[in-house]
N, C-alpha and C positions, 0 to 999 in steps of 0.2 A: 503494500500500498504507499499511496504517496502521503510523505509529511514535509513540508515547505519549512527552511528554516523563517524565522520571527524578522520582518523588517519594519522598519517604520517608516509610514507614510508622509513624503511631506510635500506632495502634488496632489491635490484635492482636484483636480480638472478633468475626471473620468464624467462622465454621463451623471452625475448623480441628482435626484433632485433637491429643488435649490433649498426647501429646509433641513433637510439630513447632511447635503454638504456643508450649510454655513455653523451646522454645531458638530460637524465631526473633529474628536478631538485625537484619537489614535486608531489606527490599524494593526491588529497582532496579526502575523503571519504574513504571507505577499499578500500586495493587491491584485486582486484578479486583473488579467487582460483582458480588454473590454474594446468593441469597435463603436464606431458612431452610426453605422448602418447593420443590416442584415449581413452576416455571413455567406456567401456563395461558394466559397472552395476553400480549401484548407488543406497544405504538405508541409513535409520537412523540406529545407533546401540543405541543411546540414546538421549536425546533432544536435547544435544549440540555436538553430535560429529556423523559424515556423514561418511560413508566407501562407496571407489569409487574403484573396479578394471580396471585396464586399459591393451588394451590389449597388452602390453608387458608384461603382468605376473605380474605387481606392486600393490600390496593390500594397500590401501593407508587412514589413519583416521584423518578426517579434523576438526578443534576445529573451530566453526562456529562464537563462542565470537570474536577470534581473525583472522578469514582468514587466517591460516596458518597450515601445516601441522606436526602434530605434532608425526606423529610416520609411517613408511612404512614397509613393508614386500616383498620379492622378493618371488613370486610363481612360480615353476617350469615351468608347463604348460604355452605356450605362444599362448592362444587362443583369437578370437575374442568376443567370444558369453559365456556370465556369469550369474548366478540371483542367489540373495540371498535368503536364506531361513525367516521365519516371526520375528524371534529376531535377526537375524545378527550372530547368531554363525555358519552357515553353509556357504558354497557357492559353487556351483555347475557348472562347466564349459565343454562343450563340442565341439566334433568338428565330427572326427570319434571315436572318444574315449570320453569317460565319465568320468571326476574327481570330487569327494567332497573333498571338504577341509575343515579344522577346521579353522575359522575366527582367533581366538587368536592366536594361533602357527604358524600357516599358512602352517601347516603340511598335507600330505595326509590321509585321512579318508576311502575312496574306489575308487575303477575305475574298469571299465569293456569298454572292446571293442565292440562298436557298428555296427550293420550291413549296416547301411547307415548314410549320413552325417545328423547330428543333425540341428534341425533351430530354436527349440524352448526348453524351458526349464520352469518347475514350481515344487515347492516344495508345498505339504500339508502343511496345518496350524498346524499339530502337528511333519511337518520334517519325518511323519514316510515313507513317500512314497515320490518318486521322478519319474515325467512325462517326456517324450522328445518325442520331435515331429521332423520327420525327412522329406526329402527334396522330398522322395518318398511316402509321403502321409500318411505314419504310424504311430502310435501313442504307445509308448512301456510306462508300466509302471512296475516301482522298489521297491523293500521293501528294504528299508536302514538299517532295524533292523536285517535282516539276510542276506542282501546282493545279492538278488536273483532277476530275472524279473518274474514280477506275471502273465502279459498279454498283447497282442498286438491287434491291430485292422489295419485295412488298410482303411483309410476313402476315400482315393481324389487320383487320379491320379497325381494331383497337392499336392507342396508342405505345409508342416502345419507352419502356422506364428505367431501364438499366442497361449499358453495355460493359464489355470487358474483353480485350485479349489476352489470349494465350501467351505465353512469353517468348517462346518462340515465334509467334507472329503468324503460325499457321491456321488458327483457329479463333474465331470471334463468338462470346456467348451474348445473344440478346434478350433479354428479359422484357414479355408485353404483359398490355393491362389484363391480359387474360390469363395472367396467375403462371404462364409457361414461359419454359426457358429454350430457345434452340440456338442448336452451335451450327455455324457455318463454317466451310471451309473460306481462306481468307480470300483471296485470289477472284475468284468466281462470284463469292457470297453464295454458293451452292450448299443448301442446310445439309448436314451431314449427322445429325440427331437431335433426338428431345426430349428434356429432363421436365416432367408431371409432378407434382407433388403440393406444390403451396397453393395454399388457399384463400389469399389475396394478394395485394399489389407487392412486387418486387423492387425494393428500390435502389437493393446496391450486391454484386457479385464481384467475386477476384478469383485468380486461379491460384493454386500452389506453383511453386519456382519450377519442377519438373514435369509439371503440365499434368498430371495423372489424377488431380481433383480439382472440382470445379465448386466454392463455397458461396452458397446465396442466403440474404435476408429478407424475411418476409414479414408483413403486417400483421402475418396470422402466428404472430407470436416467435415464431420457430427462426432457427438458422440449420441449413440444411447443408450436409454436405454429401457430395456425388462423385463417383466414380467415371472419370468423362472418358476414359477409353469404353469400358462396357457400356457407359448412359445407364447407371442405373444408383440408388440411393445408398450411401455408405450408414450414415446415422443421422437422427434428428435430437438437433440441441436443442432444447424446448423449458430453459430455466427460467426465461422474462417470463413475466405474468401480462406483459404489454406488446403493442406491434413494434420490432426490430427495425431500428431506421436506418443504422449503418453497420459495416464493417469493415474490417482491414488486417490483413495478414502481415506479419512481420517479413522485414526479408529474407532472414534465412532461414523462413517458412515451418519454425518451432512454434508460434503461439498465433492464436486468433483474438480479434478483440471484436465485443459487439455488443452495439448500443441503442438502449430503448427508449420510449417516449416518458419513461418513468426516472430519466436522469440516471439511469444506471448502465454503467459499462462494466461489462464480464470479459475475463481473458482467459482462455482455453488452451491448453493442452494440444498440439495436431497430432500429437503420437498417441496420446489415450484416450483424448476426447474428454478430457476433464478438467471441469474449471479451476484453477490454477490463483484467483485471486479477484477481486473485485473493487469498484471504485465510484464514487456519486459526482457527477459533475456539480457544478455549482448551483445552478438556479434555474436552469433551464433544460429541454428536452437536447438529446444530443443529436445533430445532423450530420457531425463529417468526424471520421476518426482517422488517425495516420502514426505509424511508427518513425522512428528517427533510422536512418540507414544504417545504426548500428545495431538495430532492435532492442536497445536498452529505454526507451523512451517512449509513454503514448500522449499523442494529442487529442483533443477532442474538442469539436467546435459545438456551442448552440446557436442561439437566432444572434447574440452578440457579445458571448463571451468566450474565451479561449482558456482552457486546463492543461497543463502540463506536467506529467509525473515519470519518476522513475520506478518501473515496478519491479518487484524483486517476484518471481517464478516460485510456488511453493507445492511439497506434492499433499496440500491438503484444499477439502473443500472451503469455499468461502462460508459465512455463520449461517444457521440454519435461519431465516428471515421470517417471521410473523409480521405481518404491520405492526401493532403494538410493540415490536421487540426494537425498533428504530427510535429510540428515546432519545432525543439529543441532550446533553445536559450541561449547563455553566453555573458557579457559583465564584462570589467572591469571598477570600478567606476572612474570617471573622476580625483575625487579629493583624494578621500578616500585609500588605499591600501584596497579594498577587490573584492571581485568574485563574480559575480552573475550567476546562472545557473539555466533552469529549463528544466525538460522534460514535455510535456503535459498532464495534468492530475494529477502532483507532484507538493506537495509546493513550492515554490521559496527558494533554499539557497543561502546563502550569508555565506561566509567565510572570514576570515582575511588572506592577501596571506602572509606575512611571518610568523606567529604563527599557521596556517592552524586551527583557531579556528572559530567553528560555530556562527553566528549571531545569536540572537534571534531578532524575528521578530512580534513583535504585530499587526499580520495584521487586528485586527477589525472584522473580518468575521467568520462564522460559520464553513466555510469549504474553507481553504484555497486549500486545493489537486485541486481543479477544475481550478486552472490556465492553460490558455492556450497561454498566451504570456505576455512579460512585454516591457517596454521601462524606459529610464531615460531621465533626460533632460540635456542638453549640459552640464549645470552647475553641474548636480547630485543632485539638492536638491528636486525633486518631483520623484517617481517612480509612473507608472500608469501601470494596471495590468488588461489582459482579463478573464474573467471567464465567467462560463456555470450557467446559473440559476438553482437553488437546482431542481424546479417542473417541468424544461425543459428535464429531463435527459427521462423524459417515451415519451416523444415525438421522434418518430424515423423521422419524415420526416424533422423539420427544429428547432432545438433547438432555445432558445432566450439565450440572452447574455447580459453582463454587462461591464462597464470599471470605475474601482476605481482608485481613485489618494490616496497616501499616502505624509506625511511630510516626506522623507528620514532618516534624520538624527533624528526626534523625533519617528519616527515609527509610526507614527500616523494618521489613515485613517480621510482623511480631506474631500470627497466627494463622490458620486457615479455620473459619467457624463454621463451614457447612460444606456435605460432599453429598453425592449423592440424591439429586434434587432437582426441579426444574428450574431452569436462570432464572435468576431475582434481575428483571427489569425495574424495578422501584424499591430505593432502600431509605431508611430514617432513624435516626437518631432519635433517642428521648432525650428531653430537655435536659436529665441528671448525666446523662453519657453512659448509663449503667445497662439499658438494653439497644437492642439494634432490630428492627422490623423488617421484611423484607417480603416481596412477593412478586411475582411475574405473570405475563399475559397468556403462559400455559401451564397454568393453573388456578384454582379456585380458593387456598389456602392463604393466609397470612401466617408467617412465623415469627414470633418475637422472642428473640435471643438475648438469655441474660449472658453478656459479656464478662463476669467476673468467673462463672463454671462453663462457658463454652457450651450450655446447653438451650434447649426451645423451654423459654418457661413458660407460655402459654403458644398456641397453635388453634388459631383462627379456622378453623378446617373448611367452612361455609362463610365466608366472611362479608358478601355481598350477594347473597342469595343464588348460588350457583353462576356468576358470572364471570369474567377473566379479571384479573387483580390489575389494574390502569394506572394507580396510583395510590401512596398511600403517605399519612402527615402524621403526627404528633401533634398534640394540643399543650401548647406553652404552659407551664405550669399544671398541670394537672395530667394522672396519668390515664389519660384516654389516646383513641387512634382512630383516625377519620379514613376511610377505604372507599376508594371509587372503583366501581365495576363495568365492564364494559360485554355485552351481550354481541358478539361479531358477527352473529349468523342471524340478528333478529331482522325482520322483515316487517313487522307489524308491533302495534303495542309499546311496552316499554322495552328499552335499549339499555340497559342497566342498572345498577342501584348506586348510591350514595349511603355509607353506615358509619354510625358513629359509635364504639364500643368503648366501654368501661373495661380496662385492664385489670383492676382492681377486682371483680365481682365475675371476668369474662362473660359480660352478657352485652345485648345490643342494646343502645339507651336509645336513638333515631334513627331510623332510615329514610330516602326520600328514592322513590322509583325515578330517576333518572340516570341514562347515562351518561359518565363523566371521564375526559381522558386525563385531566390536570385540576390539582387540587393546590389551593393555597390561603394561609391562615393571617389576619391582622397581628399585629405587633400586640394590640391587647389583648389578644383572644377573642375579640369579640364577632369576628366575623369569618365567614368561610366563603372562598370564592372557588367556582365551580367551572370550568369551561365543558360545556356540553358538548355529546356528539353530535346534538343538534343545530351547532354551530352560534351556539348563543353564551352570556357567561351569566350564571345564577348564583347573587349572592345571598346567603343564608346568614339567620341570628344563630351561631356555633350553640346557644344555649338552649336555644327552644325548636334549631331546626325548620323555624319560620322563613317564609322567602320575604328578602327585604327588597330586592331589587332584581331586573333581569333587562339585562344589557345586551340587546339586538343590533347591534352598529355592523355584524359579521356576514359577509356573502360564503368565506370560506374557512376550512377546517381551522380551529384555534389549537396550535402547537404549544404553548405555553403560557403562565400566568404568573404575576408574583406584587404580592404589597411592598411600599418602600421601605426600608427600616424604621423611618421617621413617623408612618403610619399615616401619610399624608395621601399618598397615591395607590393606586390599582393600575395595572400595567397589564396587557394581554395583546399576543402576535399571533399573527395568522398567515396562512398561505398566499395572501393575496399581499404580501410584500409589506405590509403596514402593521404599525405597534399603536396599539388605542391607550388614552391615557383617562381615568375618572379621580374623580376626588374622594375619598374616603368618606367625608364629611356628610355628604348627601348622595355620592353617586351619579354626578352631572359628568356630563363627556366634557373633557377639557382639550384636545386635541389627541390629531391623528397624524404620527409619524410617516411619513413614504421613503422606503429605503429600496437601495438597489439589488437587491439579493432576497431570494426566500429565507425567511428569517424562521432559523429551526428552535430556538429558544434565548431566553431573554433572563437577566438578572439584574440589579439596583447594586449600585456600589454602596460602601457600607456609609457614606456619608449624605448616601438619598440623591445627592446632585448629577451623577451619572447613572446611564441604563448602558449594559453591555448588551451587544446581539451577535447571537451564533450562527453563522452559514455553515454550508455542508464544508468537509474538508478541514474544519478548523478553522477556518477565517472567521475573524472575529473584530467588531467596531466598537467603540465608546463615543456615546452621546452626552452632552451636555444638557439634561433634560430641564432642567432650573431654566437655562435659556431660552429653551424651545416653548415650553409650558406658559413662560414670563411672556412672549411672543403671543403666542397663542390666545391668552386671558386679555391682553391689550385689544387683541384684534374684536375679542367678542366683545 
């Protein structure tokens, strides 16, 4: 997995919403590479430089060491479809006219009028040929040396969705909108084979270096591997849960990358057809993938974001992913000026907030990248982390997990609290620090562990009426626990439950039949805020469980909620890239902060003046809340 080194941003000129750019204090981790308009093509020119072409005709040169655009050129045609050749020396763009450009100079090399709209482009490996696919189902072949058309064939009544040359140039694979792939002999464009299997559009294809296999991506959520000699399927890679948008093969042919509309990039071994690692894009669906020439780095392009990471192939499967297990976490140490952030499946990152220096943390574990969740004791002395057992990754049904405890200041692993149970996606320390509660979306029980003797003092076997555990939180200054549960299979009626338990009597005190993903308790223990499945924030009186307010400004799922330490503000973030603030005094809306990435989790600083917002890949921004809310209040 990719873990970028942290650097402080000094240039805030990226295309940020005005209000978020004006109150942005710090950026932890590398700033994302971001284009001004939508990306139309992406490739590597060398191991450290990515090339992009934007739909407004901008050719960009990006240094992946600094995450900065080091140069750009304006291309005269402004067209949405572009492709680079193998060594990134040429770029072809087309609509109803075909353009071939020199990448280094940005000057045109050749152009020709097309008789119909071009929907797909491909260079041969030696760049002597250019194939164009058209909306009328025709394929045309052009000789770039003498700049003349060679051949044409009408394959389908529907359009061409993808093209790919075999590396020796002898065959051309053509995917059409009828979900089939036709193999053509290149010089004459005579059909020599057909591959049938995809059930939806095929947006991308790539040949193996030896030409024995063809890989294809489909909107039917699959990546298919074909025997290009026998014209038969070899294997179906169907780990994606949503349509696959792009694929890329490493130059050495050992690894295949595939990306879907749910921001997920999977890396496969082409020898065993086994997934070796996975990563998530910043905040957009992935449209383009490319391997560096040395096969060590992968670049992915979204709508306007570019991400590059060095992947480390491992002989293991990715984490067993349930939707609720992707629980991003962020918190500020209560005493030290440090920020802790976690994207599930990554290592836990700790930064000094002022210097933005990453703190090395000796986990004392073989694989700290398997973290699912973490929690800090109230005094900040103990850190608890939940992770998946190494051997359990091979288990498809119900993986096992453990919880480890560290002395935070010494950075020393002190003990393993739990084993042989479902992975804990939620952890919470009691206010006194003597107990630790754990729960997970793969289970319906909550365990409360006595940290003095490492035994479960209480087990709530059915904590939320048979629902999966989504979140847990202790009530300050009381031996009570609030549990949020979600019914992931609910089609009608209640979608979960919120329950308040008295741990002294082991009895249910109050319950509310509403599903909630996240919980937060005000500092004075007066209010319980619940991020509901139905995209609303419900505020309850914690003593009576009576409804105090229903905050209904959301159009997308809520992924984080928190009260400020001074007790004045309630904040919530959602998938619409916005953070909303309310006054705790009367729960009136104070303002909405627009952010240029999908916020996965939020946390207030200890002084309540700042808010930290976490995105994918551990990218985190710090905002001046008081400045923003003061501006909003004045406007009102």
